[in-house]
N, C-alpha and C positions, 0 to 999 in steps of 0.2 A: 056740270061738266065732268066727264069721265077721266079719271087719272090713268095714264098708261102704266101698265105693269110689265111691259116689255123692255128689257135692258137695251141700251144704245148699241149700235153696231160698231165693232172696232174699226178704226180707219186703217187703210193700207199704208205701206211705207211710202209710196208715191205721193199720196195725199198728205201725209205727215210732212214730207219735205216741202210740198207746195205751201202748206200753211206756215211753215217756218220762214220761207222767203217772204210771204205776205206780212208776217208779223215783224220782220226785220225792215219792212218798208221798201223792199226790192221788187215787188210785184204788186199790181193792183188787185183789189179783192175779187174782180171778175175773172182773173186768170184761171186757166185749167191746166191739168197735167199734160195735155196735148198741145199747149200753146208753143209759140215760137221759142227756140233755144231751150225748151224744157228738158230735152234729153240730157244735155250737158249739166244742167242744174240738178236734175235728179240723180245723175251719176255721182256728182260731187257730194250731194246730200247724203247718199247711201254710204259713202266712204267716211264721212264725218260722223254719221250715226254709229258706225262700227267702232270708231274711236271713242265716242261718248259712252257707249254701252260697255265696252271693255274696261274703260277707266272707272266704272262704277264699282269695280272689285276693290279699289283702294279706299272707297268710302265706307265700306262695311258690307258684309255679305247679306244678300237679300233672300227672303224666304223661298222665292221661286226657284233659285238655283240650288237649293239644298235638297238632298235626297239620299238614298241608299244605293250603294253599288255592291253587288254580290261578286266577290272575287274568288275564283275557283283555286283552291289550295291543293298543290301536288305534293305528295309524300317525298320528302328528301329535298325540297326546293324552298329556300328562304327568301328570295329576292324576286319582286314582281314589278313590272312597269305598268302603271295604270293607263287607261285610254287617254288620248290627247284632249278629249272633251272635258276631262276632269281637271279643275284648277287646283284643288287642295283637298286634304282630308282633315277631319276634325274629331277630337275626343276619342273615346274608347270604342273598339270594335267588338263584334260578337262572332265566335267561331262555332260552327255547327259541323261536327264530324260526320262523314258520309255514313259510318256504321250506326250512328245514333243521332239523326238530324234534329230530333226534338229536344236534345240536351245541349243547350247553348251555353258557352263559356266565355267569360270576359277576356279580351286581349287588350291590355292597356298601352296607350300611346306614351312614348318617352321622347325626350329631346335628344339631340345628337350628342350632347355632352355626356348623357347617361349611356347612350349606345356605345360611345368611345370607351367607357370604363368597363364594359362587359369583357371579362377576362377570357372566356372560352366562347367565342361566337359560333363555333361549330357544334355546340352541345345539342343533342337531340332529345325530343320529348314527343309523346303522342299529339300534344297540341301546343301551338305557340302561346306564350303568355304576355309577350311584350312586342311592340313594333315601333319602328322609327320611320319617319317620312323624309325622304331626301328630295329637296326641291331645287337643286342646283342646275338641272338640265331643263329642256323644253317640256318634258313630261315628269310627273311625279313617280318616284320609285319608293316602294315600301319594302322594308326588310324586317323579317320576323325572328324572334328568339324565344325559346330554343327552335332550332330547325324542326319543323313538324315531321314526324314519322307517320302520321295518319292523313289521309286525304279528307277534304271537307270544303266548306264554304265560309269565307270570312265576309261578314256584312259590315261595310264601313260607311260612316257618314261622310258624305262628300259634298263639295261645291263644284258645280259644273260651269263651264263657260256659257254665256248667252249665245243664242243662235245669231247667225250673220244676217245682214239686210240686203242680200244680193237679189232677191226676188221682190220686185216692187208691188206685186199683187198680194203678198203676204202681209201680216201685221207684225210689228216688233215683238220680240220674245220677252215681253214684260206684261204685268197686269195693266188693266185699263187705266187706272189712276196715274200711271206713268206717262200716258200719251201726251197730255197737256205739258207735263214737265219736259218731255223730249222736244216738243215744239219750241218751247222757250229756250232751252239750251242750244238747240240747233239754230234758232234765230240769232243767238249770240255769236255762234261760230261763223255763220255766213256773213253777218254784219262785219266781223273783224276781217274776214277774207276779202270782203267787198270794199273795204276802207270807208265804212260809214262814219259819220261824225262821232267824235269821242263821247258826246253826251248821250247819243243813241246807244252806243256800245255799252256804256256804263250803266244805263237804265236796264238794258236786256241782261247784262251780267248780274245785276242786283236781284232782279225778279227771279231769274233762272236758278240762282243759288238758293234763294229762300224756298222755292218750290221743290228743289231737289232735297233740301234738308227735311221738308215736311214728308215727302214721299219715303225717304229713307227711314224715318222714325216709324212709319207704318209697315215697313217691308220685313221686319224681323218676325221671328216666331212669337206667338201669343199664348204661351202656356198659362195656366191658372196661377195666380200669385197669392200668397198668404202673408199678411204682415205679422211679425212677431215682436212684441214689446218686452224689453228686458230692463228692469229697473232694480235698484238696490233698496233693501229694507234693513231694519235693525237686526234681522236674523241672517242677513247675507254674509258670506265669508269675505 
């Protein structure tokens, strides 16, 4: 028997919603996405999927949403509003001046308490050395210090928001191993909304939570790791 080497086909958002209703026991297994009352069910399911996927941000950032954003730095300007698709910024950034783009320089992120203690926030320098992220509004604002007197590009490590689920023929903006997780979580949500028996809701909640934890553990970056053993000897200080 020949083993298939072709990966499975990702399922659409409409199919994912349908599977969730079946797993919750609210639809028979022979139901399809074009069945009776499915338009309302799929609309409800898409809204719930948006809530579920947006809420993944509080569980820990997943590798799919991490990337780099190139921010154009204008000479004499220290404050920049990031695109509304960016949820947050992380770690240090790298500044590449326009005059010498191959010579990148570190721009370290600081917290707001450190930003507050900078005594002369209008100081100027060819390149910014520090930046703080202000997250109080709907979009992230970053402020650099000193104020850059040279133009350039600041490459920042960012986390973006996941794509929405408005188009039913699309697939969710997550890796394939998340699809079964989403079916279980969505089944739990629709079971609650449909006032299913408590034991059914409890079962779906338990399974979906375990599957979500398993997926989250795999969702982070996988850099190489090296173990270091530190032990004392008679010559140790």
